[in-house]
C-alpha positions as CSV (number, residue, x, y, z in Angstrom):
1,M,8.8,15.6,18.0
2,R,9.5,19.1,18.6
3,T,13.2,19.0,17.8
4,T,12.8,17.4,14.4
5,L,10.0,19.4,13.5
6,L,11.8,20.8,10.2
7,A,13.1,17.5,9.1
8,T,9.4,16.0,9.3
9,L,6.9,18.5,8.1
10,G,7.3,16.9,4.5
11,F,6.8,20.4,2.8
12,A,8.5,20.9,-0.5
13,I,11.3,23.3,-0.4
14,A,13.6,24.4,-3.3
15,L,17.1,24.3,-2.4
16,N,20.0,25.8,-4.3
17,G,17.8,26.4,-7.4
18,A,16.4,22.9,-7.3
19,P,12.9,22.8,-9.0
20,A,10.0,22.6,-6.7
21,Q,8.3,19.2,-6.3
22,Q,5.6,18.5,-8.7
23,P,1.9,18.5,-7.4
24,I,0.5,15.1,-6.7
25,P,-2.4,14.4,-9.1
26,V,-5.8,13.9,-7.4
27,R,-8.0,11.4,-9.3
28,T,-11.7,10.4,-8.8
29,V,-13.6,7.2,-9.2
30,A,-15.8,6.5,-12.1
31,P,-19.6,6.3,-11.6
32,V,-20.5,3.1,-10.3
33,V,-21.1,0.5,-12.8
34,H,-22.4,-2.1,-10.5
35,K,-23.9,-2.6,-7.0
36,T,-25.2,-5.4,-4.8
37,T,-29.0,-5.5,-4.3
38,E,-28.4,-8.0,-1.6
39,S,-27.9,-6.1,1.9
40,I,-24.7,-7.0,3.7
41,V,-25.0,-7.2,7.3
42,L,-21.6,-7.0,8.1
43,L,-18.8,-7.1,5.8
44,A,-15.7,-8.5,7.0
45,G,-13.7,-9.0,3.7
46,L,-14.1,-9.6,-0.1
47,R,-12.0,-11.1,-2.6
48,Q,-12.5,-10.7,-6.6
49,L,-12.3,-14.3,-8.2
50,P,-10.4,-14.5,-11.4
51,D,-13.5,-14.7,-13.6
52,G,-14.5,-11.3,-12.2
53,R,-17.1,-12.8,-9.7
54,L,-16.8,-11.3,-5.9
55,L,-16.4,-13.6,-2.8
56,V,-18.0,-11.8,0.1
57,N,-18.1,-12.4,3.8
58,D,-21.2,-11.4,5.7
59,A,-19.8,-12.0,9.1
60,R,-22.9,-10.9,11.2
61,A,-25.2,-13.1,9.2
62,R,-22.6,-15.9,9.0
63,R,-22.4,-16.7,5.4
64,L,-20.0,-16.8,2.6
65,L,-21.5,-15.3,-0.6
66,V,-20.5,-15.4,-4.2
67,F,-21.7,-12.6,-6.5
68,D,-21.8,-12.6,-10.1
69,A,-19.4,-10.0,-12.1
70,T,-22.5,-7.5,-12.0
71,L,-23.1,-8.1,-8.5
72,S,-26.8,-8.7,-9.2
73,S,-27.2,-12.3,-8.3
74,F,-25.4,-14.5,-5.7
75,T,-24.8,-18.2,-4.6
76,V,-24.0,-19.0,-1.1
77,T,-20.9,-21.0,-0.4
78,A,-21.2,-21.5,3.4
79,D,-23.8,-20.6,6.0
80,S,-24.6,-21.5,9.5
81,T,-28.2,-23.1,8.8
82,G,-26.6,-26.4,6.9
83,S,-28.3,-25.4,3.6
84,A,-25.3,-24.5,2.0
85,P,-22.5,-26.4,0.8
86,G,-20.0,-25.3,3.5
87,K,-20.6,-24.7,7.1
88,Y,-20.1,-21.3,8.7
89,S,-19.3,-22.3,12.0
90,S,-17.1,-19.5,13.4
91,Q,-18.5,-17.0,15.9
92,M,-15.4,-14.9,15.6
93,I,-14.9,-11.9,12.9
94,A,-12.4,-13.1,10.2
95,G,-11.4,-11.6,7.0
96,L,-10.5,-13.1,3.7
97,Y,-6.9,-13.2,2.8
98,P,-5.1,-14.0,-0.4
99,Y,-3.5,-17.3,-0.6
100,A,-1.6,-19.3,-3.5
101,G,-2.9,-19.9,-6.8
102,D,-5.6,-17.3,-6.6
103,S,-7.3,-19.0,-3.8
104,T,-8.2,-17.4,-0.4
105,L,-7.5,-18.1,3.3
106,W,-10.4,-18.0,5.9
107,A,-9.8,-18.3,9.4
108,D,-12.3,-20.6,11.6
109,Y,-11.6,-19.9,15.2
110,E,-13.8,-22.9,16.3
111,A,-12.2,-25.4,13.9
112,Q,-8.8,-24.1,14.8
113,A,-8.1,-24.2,11.1
114,F,-7.7,-22.1,7.9
115,I,-10.3,-22.8,5.4
116,V,-9.3,-22.6,1.7
117,I,-11.6,-21.3,-0.8
118,G,-10.6,-22.1,-4.2
119,P,-10.5,-19.7,-7.1
120,D,-14.1,-21.0,-8.2
121,G,-15.5,-19.7,-5.1
122,K,-15.7,-23.1,-3.5
123,I,-14.6,-24.5,-0.2
124,A,-11.6,-26.8,-1.0
125,R,-9.8,-27.8,2.0
126,T,-8.4,-27.1,5.7
127,L,-4.9,-26.1,6.8
128,A,-3.8,-26.6,10.2
129,P,-2.0,-23.6,11.4
130,P,1.4,-24.1,12.5
131,K,0.4,-22.3,15.9
132,P,-3.3,-22.7,16.3
133,R,-3.5,-20.4,19.3
134,D,-2.2,-17.5,16.9
135,L,-5.6,-17.6,15.2
136,T,-6.9,-15.2,17.6
137,N,-4.6,-12.8,16.3
138,V,-6.0,-13.1,12.8
139,T,-9.8,-13.5,13.8
140,Q,-9.8,-10.6,16.1
141,Q,-8.7,-8.0,13.5
142,Y,-5.7,-6.3,15.7
143,G,-4.8,-4.3,12.7
144,G,-2.5,-4.6,9.6
145,K,-3.5,-6.6,6.5
146,P,-2.4,-10.2,6.6
147,G,-1.4,-11.9,3.2
148,T,0.7,-14.7,1.5
149,D,4.2,-14.4,-0.1
150,P,5.2,-16.2,-3.2
151,Q,6.3,-19.3,-1.2
152,G,2.8,-19.7,0.2
153,R,3.6,-18.5,3.7
154,F,1.0,-16.7,5.6
155,I,2.0,-13.4,7.0
156,Y,0.2,-11.9,10.2
157,R,1.0,-10.2,13.5
158,A,1.8,-11.7,16.4
159,G,-0.5,-11.3,19.5
160,Q,1.3,-10.2,22.3
161,P,4.1,-7.1,22.1
162,N,7.5,-8.0,22.5
163,R,8.1,-6.9,26.4
164,P,10.4,-8.4,28.9
165,P,9.7,-11.6,30.5
166,P,7.7,-11.5,34.0
167,G,10.0,-10.8,36.7
168,T,12.7,-8.9,34.8
169,P,14.3,-6.3,36.8
170,V,13.2,-2.9,35.9
171,D,15.9,-0.2,35.4
172,T,14.6,2.7,37.3
173,T,17.1,5.1,36.2
174,K,15.4,5.1,32.6
175,P,12.0,6.5,32.0
176,P,9.4,3.7,31.3
177,S,8.5,2.9,27.9
178,T,5.9,4.6,25.9
179,R,5.9,2.2,22.9
180,D,5.3,-1.4,22.3
181,T,7.1,-3.4,19.5
182,I,5.0,-6.2,18.1
183,A,6.1,-8.9,15.6
184,I,5.0,-9.6,12.1
185,V,5.4,-13.0,11.3
186,R,5.3,-15.7,8.7
187,A,3.6,-19.1,8.9
188,D,5.2,-21.9,6.7
189,F,2.3,-24.4,6.3
190,D,4.8,-27.1,5.1
191,A,7.5,-26.7,7.5
192,R,5.3,-26.3,10.5
193,T,7.2,-23.0,11.3
194,V,6.6,-19.5,12.4
195,D,9.4,-16.9,12.1
196,T,9.6,-13.1,12.8
197,I,10.1,-11.2,9.6
198,A,9.6,-7.5,10.9
199,T,8.0,-5.4,13.6
200,F,6.0,-2.5,14.1
201,T,5.3,-0.1,17.3
202,A,2.3,1.3,19.1
203,A,1.6,3.7,21.9
204,R,1.7,2.0,25.4
205,G,-0.8,3.1,27.7
206,A,0.5,4.5,31.1
207,A,-0.2,1.6,34.0
208,P,-2.7,2.1,36.2
209,K,-1.8,3.2,39.8
210,T,-3.4,1.3,42.5
211,A,-3.8,1.9,46.3
212,T,-5.6,0.3,49.2
213,D,-7.9,2.5,51.5
214,S,-8.6,2.2,54.9
215,R,-11.2,-0.5,54.9
216,G,-8.6,-2.9,52.9
217,K,-10.4,-2.2,49.7
218,M,-8.1,-1.9,46.6
219,T,-8.8,1.2,44.5
220,A,-7.3,2.2,40.9
221,T,-6.7,5.4,38.9
222,M,-6.6,4.7,34.9
223,F,-4.4,7.6,33.3
224,I,-5.7,8.4,29.8
225,N,-3.7,9.9,26.8
226,P,-6.3,11.1,24.5
227,V,-3.5,12.2,21.9
228,P,-1.3,9.3,22.0
229,E,1.9,9.0,19.6
230,G,0.6,7.1,16.4
231,A,0.7,3.4,15.6
232,D,2.6,2.2,12.7
233,D,0.6,0.1,10.3
234,W,1.5,-2.5,8.1
235,A,0.2,-4.7,5.0
236,V,1.2,-7.5,2.6
237,L,0.9,-6.2,-0.9
238,S,-0.3,-8.3,-3.9
239,D,3.0,-9.7,-4.7
240,G,3.8,-10.7,-1.1
241,S,6.0,-7.5,-0.4
242,V,5.5,-6.2,3.3
243,A,5.2,-2.8,3.6
244,V,5.4,-1.1,7.3
245,V,4.3,2.5,7.4
246,R,5.8,4.7,10.5
247,A,3.8,7.0,12.1
248,H,6.7,9.2,13.4
249,D,7.6,10.6,10.0
250,Y,5.4,9.0,7.5
251,H,8.0,6.8,5.6
252,I,7.7,3.0,4.8
253,D,10.1,0.2,5.4
254,W,9.9,-2.8,3.1
255,L,10.5,-6.4,3.1
256,Y,10.2,-7.0,-0.7
257,A,9.1,-10.3,-2.0
258,D,12.7,-11.2,-3.1
259,G,13.8,-11.0,0.3
260,T,15.5,-7.4,0.2
261,R,14.6,-4.9,2.5
262,A,14.5,-1.2,1.9
263,S,13.5,2.0,3.6
264,T,11.8,4.8,1.6
265,P,11.7,8.5,2.1
266,K,9.3,10.5,3.9
267,M,6.0,11.3,2.1
268,P,4.3,14.4,2.2
269,F,1.8,15.1,4.8
270,D,-0.3,17.9,5.9
271,W,1.2,17.9,9.5
272,R,-1.1,19.8,11.9
273,R,0.4,21.1,15.4
274,L,-1.7,20.5,18.6
275,T,-2.0,23.5,21.0
276,D,-2.5,22.8,24.6
277,E,-6.1,24.3,24.0
278,D,-6.4,21.3,21.4
279,K,-5.3,18.7,23.9
280,K,-7.6,20.0,26.7
281,M,-10.5,19.9,24.3
282,K,-9.6,16.2,23.8
283,I,-9.5,15.6,27.6
284,D,-12.9,17.0,27.9
285,S,-14.4,15.0,25.3
286,V,-13.1,11.8,26.8
287,R,-14.5,12.9,30.1
288,R,-17.7,13.3,28.7
289,I,-17.6,9.6,27.3
290,A,-16.5,8.3,30.4
291,D,-19.1,10.1,32.5
292,S,-21.9,9.3,30.2
293,L,-20.7,5.5,30.4
294,A,-20.8,5.8,34.4
295,A,-24.2,7.2,34.4
296,A,-25.3,4.3,32.3
297,G,-24.0,1.8,34.7
298,R,-21.1,1.1,32.4
299,Y,-17.6,1.9,32.9
300,Y,-14.6,3.2,30.7
301,G,-12.5,0.4,31.9
302,T,-12.5,-2.6,34.1
303,M,-9.4,-4.3,36.2
304,F,-9.7,-7.9,37.2
305,M,-7.3,-8.7,40.3
306,S,-6.7,-11.3,42.9
307,V,-6.9,-10.3,46.4
308,P,-6.7,-12.0,49.9
309,D,-9.9,-13.7,50.9
310,G,-9.3,-13.7,54.6
311,N,-9.0,-17.4,55.0
312,G,-5.4,-17.8,53.6
313,G,-6.5,-17.8,50.0
314,F,-7.3,-15.4,47.2
315,K,-10.6,-14.5,45.3
316,R,-11.4,-12.4,42.2
317,D,-11.8,-8.7,42.8
318,T,-13.4,-6.3,40.0
319,I,-12.3,-2.9,40.2
320,H,-13.8,0.1,37.9
321,P,-10.8,2.6,38.2
322,A,-11.2,6.5,38.4
323,I,-10.4,8.3,35.1
324,D,-7.5,10.5,34.8
325,F,-5.1,11.9,32.1
326,V,-1.6,12.2,31.4
327,P,0.2,15.3,31.5
328,L,-0.3,17.6,28.4
329,S,3.4,17.3,27.7
330,V,3.1,13.9,27.5
331,M,0.5,14.0,24.7
332,S,1.7,14.0,20.9
333,D,2.1,17.8,19.6
334,Y,1.0,16.9,16.0
335,V,-2.0,15.0,14.5
336,Q,-0.7,11.6,13.9
337,P,-0.8,10.7,10.1
338,L,-2.2,7.1,9.9
339,R,-5.7,6.0,10.5
340,S,-4.8,2.8,11.9
341,G,-5.9,-0.4,10.5
342,L,-7.4,1.0,7.3
343,L,-4.2,0.3,5.0
344,Q,-5.6,-1.2,1.8
345,P,-3.2,-3.1,-0.8
346,D,-4.9,-3.2,-4.4
347,E,-4.2,-5.8,-6.8
348,D,-1.9,-4.1,-8.9
349,G,1.2,-3.6,-6.5
350,N,0.2,-0.2,-4.8
351,L,-0.6,0.2,-1.2
352,W,-3.5,2.9,-0.3
353,I,-3.1,4.9,2.8
354,L,-6.1,7.2,4.6
355,P,-4.4,9.9,6.2
356,T,-5.9,11.3,9.2
357,T,-5.2,15.0,7.8
358,S,-5.4,16.4,4.1
359,S,-6.3,19.9,2.9
360,Q,-7.3,18.5,-0.7
361,A,-10.0,16.4,0.9
362,K,-13.7,17.5,-0.6
363,G,-16.6,15.9,1.0
364,G,-15.1,12.1,0.9
365,L,-12.4,10.2,2.0
366,L,-8.9,10.8,0.2
367,Y,-6.2,8.4,0.0
368,D,-2.7,8.4,-0.9
369,V,-1.8,5.9,-3.3
370,V,2.0,4.6,-3.0
371,N,4.0,2.3,-5.1
372,K,6.9,-0.2,-4.0
373,K,9.6,2.5,-4.5
374,G,7.6,4.5,-1.6
375,E,6.5,7.2,-4.3
376,L,3.2,9.0,-3.6
377,F,2.2,9.1,-6.9
378,E,-1.4,10.0,-6.6
379,R,-4.3,10.5,-4.5
380,V,-7.7,9.3,-4.9
381,Q,-11.1,11.1,-4.1
382,L,-14.0,8.9,-3.0
383,P,-17.6,10.1,-3.1
384,A,-19.2,11.2,0.1
385,D,-20.1,8.2,2.8
386,R,-18.1,5.6,0.6
387,A,-15.1,3.7,2.0
388,I,-12.6,1.3,0.1
389,A,-14.0,-2.5,0.9
390,G,-11.2,-4.0,-1.6
391,F,-10.1,-4.2,-5.1
392,G,-9.7,-6.3,-8.4
393,R,-7.0,-6.5,-11.0
394,G,-6.6,-3.7,-13.5
395,G,-7.6,-0.8,-11.3
396,V,-11.1,-2.3,-10.2
397,V,-12.2,-0.4,-6.9
398,Y,-15.0,-1.8,-4.7
399,L,-16.6,0.9,-2.6
400,V,-18.8,0.1,0.6
401,V,-21.6,2.3,1.6
402,G,-24.4,1.9,4.6
403,D,-24.5,1.3,8.2
404,R,-25.2,-1.6,10.8
405,T,-28.7,-0.5,11.0
406,T,-29.7,-0.5,7.3
407,G,-26.9,-2.9,6.1
408,Y,-24.3,-2.2,3.5
409,T,-24.2,-2.1,-0.2
410,I,-21.1,-2.9,-2.4
411,E,-20.3,-0.8,-5.3
412,K,-18.1,-1.6,-8.4
413,T,-16.0,1.3,-10.0
414,R,-12.5,2.3,-11.1
415,V,-10.0,5.2,-10.9
416,L,-10.3,7.8,-13.7
417,G,-7.2,8.9,-15.5
418,S,-4.7,6.8,-13.7
419,T,-1.5,6.0,-15.8
420,A,-0.1,3.8,-13.0
421,I,-3.1,1.2,-13.2
422,R,-3.3,-1.3,-15.8
423,P,-6.2,-0.9,-18.2
């Protein structure tokens, strides 16, 4: 990354008399107009219904709620007690994802099926996924924002990185890969097929080093990179377009809803270089965490291996590796631009990105808002202690505030002064 510093910084430079880049406007949100009085134990997704009501997945309490448009009252669509019309049987935390005709998909891992919730907020039917084992990839919230294209095909990430099959010879003349390539796939419920439509990459951790001591006991050392190269992130927009945000230079690769592809230019970002002292501070922080866990009888990592049992067979052995760190030269030289897993597509065709750094943030999260041309056309400043929970059409924004101890409150507002969002 050192060799491409000038190409990636994204500073506005006027060349040959060209005008300087116009400053990106920073918007704020309006005062909250409505908020829930019912506490949410763990918010795992929400969807605004066509009539303005709000479907909410309270995953820890295992219930699906439908709030009225003012968020002051609610009905229960599904719960685990059997008293609601629908049964909340899933033990896994799964989000709520847009589906055809203003309906919503909810993954039920135990039932190995998708539950379709109609635009009225009621459970309508079930859908069998083409690959039931892939439900784990949806329910485990591995990152990215799944969604549906105009043909009703569901888009999500594959579970395993695209690595060579076991037994593939290793080319020792090349350095080991530091990145995993992971597929974004599209499930066709009618054709019962799943195909790969895009990929993204994430840092690959260094393999543990194992050894056998004089007593025949296997030991291991885990090498940690506290400052890895950033992971890409992705989301399905409200029209079914797929955006993959590349972490290495902060640009977006697109698969638009009409099937065309494009790569839009790099977006401005407040790149911050990390010195060796910064990296050493990160190492010290991780070491303190590892030592604290070990003192409490817990461990930073655990390995499960099969070892000879002395009788010609094998037994399972548990190893708690020692902790070491990769060299400083392997660590990233810059703070990565993306907070992984926090992309938010709104209901008006824009993508909200939460950068890791910004010189403009003032007391709360500051989101970059990008259109389908890849243009960062505005930034939106949130109040302190708030995060985005979801969106409604016409610029409606739902915020969440709270914690796991006291529960969460959902607040309804909108962006002030934006010309790009429909009134």
